[in-house]
C-alpha positions in Angstrom: 0.0 -0.1 0.0 1.3 3.4 -1.0 -0.2 6.6 0.5 0.5 9.9 -1.6 0.1 13.2 0.4 -0.5 16.4 -1.5 1.1 19.4 0.1 1.9 21.7 -3.0 -1.1 24.1 -2.0 -1.1 25.7 1.3 -2.4 28.8 3.3 -0.8 31.1 5.6 -1.3 34.1 7.8 -0.1 37.0 5.9 0.9 40.7 6.9 -2.1 42.8 7.9 -1.2 45.5 5.4 -1.0 42.9 2.6 -4.3 41.3 3.8 -6.1 44.7 3.3 -4.7 45.3 0.0 -5.6 41.7 -1.0 -9.2 42.3 0.3 -9.6 45.4 -1.9 -8.2 43.5 -4.9 -10.7 40.8 -4.5 -13.7 43.3 -4.2 -12.6 44.9 -7.6 -11.9 41.3 -9.0 -15.4 40.0 -7.9 -17.1 42.9 -9.5 -15.1 43.1 -12.7 -15.5 39.2 -13.3 -19.2 39.4 -12.7 -19.7 42.2 -15.3 -17.4 40.7 -18.1 -17.7 37.0 -17.6 -20.8 36.3 -15.7 -21.9 33.7 -13.2 -20.4 30.2 -13.1 -21.2 27.1 -11.3 -20.1 27.1 -7.6 -16.4 26.7 -7.3 -15.0 24.1 -5.0 -12.8 25.1 -2.1 -10.4 22.2 -2.2 -7.4 22.1 -4.5 -5.7 19.0 -6.1 -2.3 18.5 -7.5 -3.0 16.9 -11.0 0.8 15.8 -11.3 0.3 13.7 -8.2 -3.1 12.5 -9.3 -1.3 11.3 -12.4 1.1 9.3 -10.3 -1.8 7.7 -8.2 -3.5 7.0 -11.7 -0.5 5.1 -13.1 0.0 3.1 -10.0 -3.7 2.3 -9.7 -3.7 1.3 -13.5 -0.9 -1.1 -12.7 -2.8 -2.8 -9.9 -0.9 -1.0 -7.0 -2.8 -0.3 -4.0 -2.7 3.5 -3.7 -4.5 6.3 -1.9 -4.4 10.1 -2.4 -4.6 12.2 0.6 -4.3 16.0 1.3 -1.9 17.2 4.3 -4.6 18.1 6.6 -6.3 14.9 6.6 -3.1 13.1 7.6 -2.5 15.8 10.3 -6.0 15.1 11.7 -5.3 11.4 11.7 -2.1 12.0 13.7 -3.8 14.2 16.1 -6.4 11.4 16.7 -3.7 9.0 17.5 -3.6 7.1 14.2 -0.7 4.7 13.9 -1.8 2.1 11.2 0.3 3.8 8.3 1.1 1.8 5.2 4.4 0.5 3.9 5.1 3.6 1.9 4.1 7.3 2.4 5.3 9.9 -0.2 4.7 13.6 0.0 4.5 16.0 -2.9 5.9 19.5 -1.9 7.0 22.9 -3.0 9.7 24.8 -1.4 7.8 26.4 1.4 6.0 23.3 2.3 9.1 20.9 2.4 9.8 21.7 6.0 6.4 21.2 7.0 6.4 17.8 5.1 9.5 16.8 7.0 7.9 17.7 10.5 4.8 15.5 9.5 7.2 12.7 8.4 8.9 12.7 11.8 5.5 12.3 13.5 4.7 9.4 11.3 8.2 7.8 11.8 7.5 8.1 15.5 4.4 5.8 15.4 5.3 3.9 12.5 9.0 3.3 12.1 8.9 0.6 9.4 7.0 3.0 7.1 9.3 4.2 4.1 9.1 7.9 3.8 9.7 9.7 0.5 9.6 13.3 -0.6 9.0 14.3 -4.1 7.5 17.3 -6.2 9.0 20.2 -8.4 11.4 21.5 -5.6 12.8 18.2 -5.0 13.7 17.7 -8.5 15.2 21.2 -8.8 17.2 21.1 -5.6 17.7 17.4 -4.6 21.1 17.4 -2.8 20.3 20.3 -0.5 16.8 18.8 0.3 18.3 15.3 1.3 20.9 17.1 3.5 18.2 19.0 5.4 15.6 16.4 5.8 17.3 13.1 6.7 13.9 11.9 8.1 13.1 10.9 4.5 14.3 7.3 3.7 14.8 8.8 0.0 13.7 11.4 -2.5 11.4 10.6 -5.3 13.2 12.4 -8.2 11.7 12.2 -11.8 8.3 12.8 -13.4 5.5 10.8 -14.7 6.3 6.9 -15.2 9.9 7.3 -13.8 8.6 8.6 -10.5 5.9 5.9 -10.2 8.3 3.3 -10.7 10.5 4.7 -8.0 7.6 4.9 -5.5 6.7 1.2 -5.9 10.2 -0.2 -6.7 9.2 -2.1 -9.9 8.7 -1.7 -13.6 5.3 -0.3 -14.7 3.4 0.2 -18.0 2.7 3.5 -19.3 -1.0 4.6 -19.0 -2.2 6.2 -22.2 -5.9 5.7 -22.2 -6.7 8.4 -19.4 -4.5 11.0 -18.1 -5.8 11.4 -14.5 -8.4 9.2 -12.7 -10.5 11.8 -10.8 -12.2 8.9 -8.8 -9.0 8.5 -6.9 -9.5 12.0 -5.1 -10.7 11.7 -1.6 -13.5 14.1 -2.1 -16.1 14.6 -4.9 -14.6 16.4 -7.9 -17.3 19.2 -7.4 -15.6 20.1 -4.0 -12.4 21.1 -5.9 -11.4 24.1 -8.0 -10.7 22.5 -11.4 -7.3 23.0 -12.9 -5.9 21.0 -16.0 -3.1 21.0 -18.6 -2.0 19.9 -22.0 1.7 20.4 -21.7 4.3 20.3 -18.9 7.5 22.5 -18.7 8.3 25.5 -20.7 10.3 25.8 -23.9 11.4 29.4 -22.6 14.0 30.4 -20.2 12.8 33.5 -18.3 15.2 34.5 -15.7 12.7 34.6 -12.9 11.0 31.3 -13.5 11.9 27.5 -12.9 9.2 26.0 -15.4 11.8 26.1 -18.1 13.9 23.6 -16.1 11.2 20.9 -15.9 11.1 18.3 -18.8 8.9 18.9 -21.6 6.1 16.4 -22.1 2.5 16.6 -23.5 -0.5 15.3 -21.7 -4.1 15.2 -22.9 -4.4 17.5 -25.8 -7.9 18.5 -24.6 -7.1 18.7 -20.9 -9.5 15.8 -20.4 -12.5 18.0 -21.0 -14.2 15.0 -22.6 -14.0 13.2 -19.3 -14.6 16.4 -17.1 -17.8 17.3 -18.9 -19.3 14.0 -17.7 -18.5 14.8 -14.0 -19.1 18.4 -13.7 -22.0 20.9 -14.1 -22.2 23.3 -17.1 -20.6 26.7 -16.5 -17.9 25.2 -14.2 -14.7 27.4 -14.4 -11.8 25.2 -15.7 -8.3 26.7 -15.9 -5.5 25.4 -18.2 -2.3 26.2 -16.4 0.2 25.1 -19.0 3.2 27.5 -18.7 2.8 27.8 -22.5 -0.5 26.4 -24.0 0.7 24.0 -26.8 4.3 25.3 -26.5 3.9 27.3 -29.7 1.3 29.2 -31.7 0.4 26.2 -33.9 0.4 23.9 -30.8 -1.9 26.2 -29.1 -4.3 26.3 -32.1 -4.2 22.4 -32.2 -5.1 22.4 -28.5 -8.0 24.8 -29.3 -9.4 22.3 -31.9 -9.1 19.4 -29.5 -11.0 21.3 -26.9 -13.7 22.5 -29.0 -14.2 19.0 -30.3 -15.2 18.0 -26.8 -18.5 19.9 -27.0 -18.0 21.1 -23.5 -19.9 24.0 -21.8 -17.4 25.2 -19.4 -16.1 28.7 -18.6 -12.3 28.3 -19.6 -9.3 30.4 -18.9 -5.7 29.7 -19.7 -2.1 31.0 -19.3 -0.7 32.5 -22.5 2.6 34.3 -23.6 1.6 37.4 -25.4 4.3 37.0 -28.2 2.7 33.9 -29.4 -0.7 35.5 -30.1 -2.0 35.9 -33.6 -5.3 36.9 -34.9 -6.0 33.3 -35.8 -5.0 31.9 -32.4 -7.3 34.6 -30.6 -10.1 33.4 -32.8 -9.4 29.8 -32.0 -9.4 30.6 -28.4 -12.7 31.9 -28.5 -14.1 29.2 -30.5 -12.9 26.8 -28.0 -14.8 28.3 -25.3 -11.9 30.6 -23.5 -13.5 33.4 -21.7 -10.2 34.5 -20.1 -6.5 34.5 -20.9 -3.9 35.3 -18.4 -0.3 36.6 -19.3 2.7 37.9 -17.7 3.5 41.5 -18.0 6.1 41.6 -15.3 7.3 45.2 -15.6 7.0 48.3 -17.6 10.8 48.7 -17.5 12.5 47.5 -20.9 16.0 47.2 -19.3 14.5 45.2 -16.5 12.8 42.9 -18.7 16.0 42.4 -21.0 18.0 41.6 -18.0 15.4 38.9 -17.1 15.4 37.3 -20.6 11.8 38.5 -21.6 11.9 38.6 -25.4 8.5 40.6 -26.1 9.3 44.3 -25.9 6.9 46.7 -23.8 5.5 48.1 -27.0 5.1 44.8 -28.7 3.2 43.7 -25.6 0.7 46.6 -25.8 0.0 45.8 -29.5 -0.7 42.1 -28.4 -3.2 43.5 -25.9 -4.9 45.6 -28.5 -5.2 42.7 -30.8 -6.9 40.6 -28.1 -9.4 43.6 -27.7 -10.0 43.8 -31.3 -10.7 40.3 -32.2 -12.3 39.0 -29.0 -14.3 39.9 -25.8 -12.1 37.8 -23.5 -11.2 38.8 -19.9 -7.6 39.7 -19.9 -5.8 39.2 -16.6 -2.1 40.1 -16.3 0.6 39.1 -13.7 3.3 41.5 -12.5 6.4 40.6 -10.6 7.9 43.0 -8.2 11.6 42.7 -7.0 13.1 41.1 -10.1 17.0 41.2 -10.2 17.8 44.8 -11.2 14.7 46.3 -9.7 15.3 50.0 -8.7 13.1 53.1 -7.5 13.1 54.1 -11.1 11.9 50.9 -12.7 9.0 50.7 -10.0 7.9 54.2 -11.0 8.0 53.3 -14.6 6.0 50.1 -14.2 3.3 51.8 -11.9 2.8 54.4 -14.7 2.7 51.6 -17.3 0.0 49.7 -15.4 -2.0 52.8 -14.9 -2.1 53.2 -18.7 -2.8 49.5 -19.4 -6.0 49.6 -17.0 -7.4 53.1 -17.7 -7.0 52.8 -21.3 -8.9 49.4 -21.3 -5.9 47.1 -22.5 -6.5 44.8 -19.8 -9.3 44.0 -17.2 -7.0 43.0 -14.3 -3.5 43.0 -13.0 -2.3 40.8 -10.1 0.7 41.8 -8.3 3.2 39.2 -7.3 6.6 39.1 -5.6 9.9 37.5 -6.9 11.3 34.7 -5.1 14.6 33.4 -5.7 13.8 29.6 -5.1 16.7 27.3 -4.5 17.9 25.4 -7.7 20.7 23.2 -7.8 23.7 24.6 -9.7 22.2 28.2 -9.7 24.2 30.9 -8.0 21.8 33.7 -7.3 24.5 35.9 -6.3 25.8 36.2 -9.9 22.5 37.9 -10.9 22.8 40.4 -7.9 20.5 38.5 -5.4 21.7 37.6 -1.9 19.8 35.4 0.3 19.0 36.6 3.9 17.5 33.3 5.4 17.7 29.6 4.6 14.2 29.0 6.2 12.4 27.6 3.1 9.0 28.0 4.7 9.4 31.9 4.1 10.1 31.2 0.4 6.5 32.3 -1.0 5.0 35.2 -2.7 3.0 36.6 0.2 6.0 36.8 2.8 8.6 39.4 3.6 11.5 39.2 1.0 14.1 36.4 1.7 16.7 38.2 -0.2 18.2 41.7 -0.9 19.8 42.9 -4.3 22.7 44.9 -5.3 20.3 48.1 -5.4 17.7 47.3 -2.7 17.5 46.0 0.9 14.6 43.5 1.9 12.8 46.3 3.6 12.8 48.4 0.3 11.8 45.6 -1.8 8.8 44.9 0.6 7.7 48.5 0.5 7.8 48.6 -3.4 5.6 45.5 -3.4 3.1 46.9 -1.2 3.3 50.4 -2.9 2.8 48.8 -6.3 -0.1 46.6 -5.2 -1.8 49.7 -3.9 -1.1 51.5 -7.1 -2.5 48.8 -9.1 -5.7 48.6 -7.1 -6.3 52.4 -7.2 -5.9 52.3 -11.0 -8.1 49.4 -11.3 -10.7 51.2 -9.1 -10.5 54.3 -11.4 -10.9 52.2 -14.6 -14.2 50.7 -13.1 -15.5 54.4 -12.5 -15.3 54.2 -8.6 -13.6 56.7 -6.2 -13.6 54.4 -3.3 -13.8 50.7 -2.6 -17.0 51.2 -0.6 -18.8 52.3 -3.9 -18.1 48.8 -5.4 -21.6 46.9 -5.4 -21.4 43.8 -3.5 -21.2 40.6 -5.7 -22.1 37.3 -4.2 -19.6 35.6 -6.4 -19.1 31.7 -6.4 -15.4 32.6 -6.9 -14.9 34.6 -3.9 -14.1 31.7 -1.5 -11.8 30.2 -3.8 -9.9 33.5 -4.2 -9.8 33.9 -0.3 -8.6 30.7 0.3 -5.6 31.3 -1.8 -4.4 34.3 0.1 -5.3 34.0 3.7 -6.2 31.4 6.5 -9.9 31.1 7.2 -9.9 32.7 10.6 -8.1 35.7 9.2 -10.7 36.5 6.4 -12.7 39.6 6.6 
């Protein structure tokens, strides 16, 4: 028996000022989405890791006895005195949850010393040696993806499973209790200086994101997000994905992540025909020198042209991601960026900008100091986009980076508020959105919600 424990999604208490900024952001987002996309089916509050579910599917289809659990369920079992753990327990983690997985592993080992404990996930694959050194409680690391990882979990050769990518019946709760994310490709063919996706192996999953299966399990108007780093890897690949999705005859509300430089008039038309109501793209910064330093190929003016193209040929909701604190960030670059974002929102080029924070995740063989980034703590639990920076740069202290992050977030919110025709957050009509709980779960612990 193998238990797989998912801890790639997590919640944490965040800084009170940031919590207030996030609350304002969510007020605008609920209103804006309701106006432009409309109502959807209730969104589940639980989150699953499709990569881990894929491993469970491979094992299950090879007649290996496997169970998929979330971290909190196992935590509750331990609190209740449970001791009957199986032969193998494997955790899937990201950088900030690795230390918490290690603490739980110690608890399991103390009551079930014969249980073999393994740790895997994207963080383990990118930083194996230091992870093994820090967390000796694990008997081994599960390095690899797909079939390789599944074979390491059970210690024997397995057959590839091609008839289905992920078996949703293996989830511990009904699928309708989860927010739905899927993908068609893994990894990224690009190497942006701030992202680790380009270091993961490239492989293709289900070309239609298993919508042919999901439409039998979920109600119409369910929100489904395609989280491919680059949908289809290329313009033509994305168009092929759109055709496959359209062929399923689904009636979902779809969103996807997309690189602006891959957009063409034909792809935009295909996205709409496939049922996409929203596209999300990285804008990162309005400072061209900063973008060049971090290996972004599309120029600032070219990005604006792509946004206008989406406006001209579709009515899709456009959401953008910004990143504050990239190597080379300065007071000047932040000022340029805030002016750029104000223009994007108030001239109608985009409907939303989500502000995020750069995190220099540990990657084996990567020397962050060569890029002017100096780590201030080795506590991986603090390596997330909602915490005080774990680094300084040649130009800025951690305190300055944090202040810029908050200032940029407030500026985006205010520009967004103006673009909606409001002067204060109190003027925004209340929207009882089914999306509300999912968004709040992403940012703050339940007892801290307002």
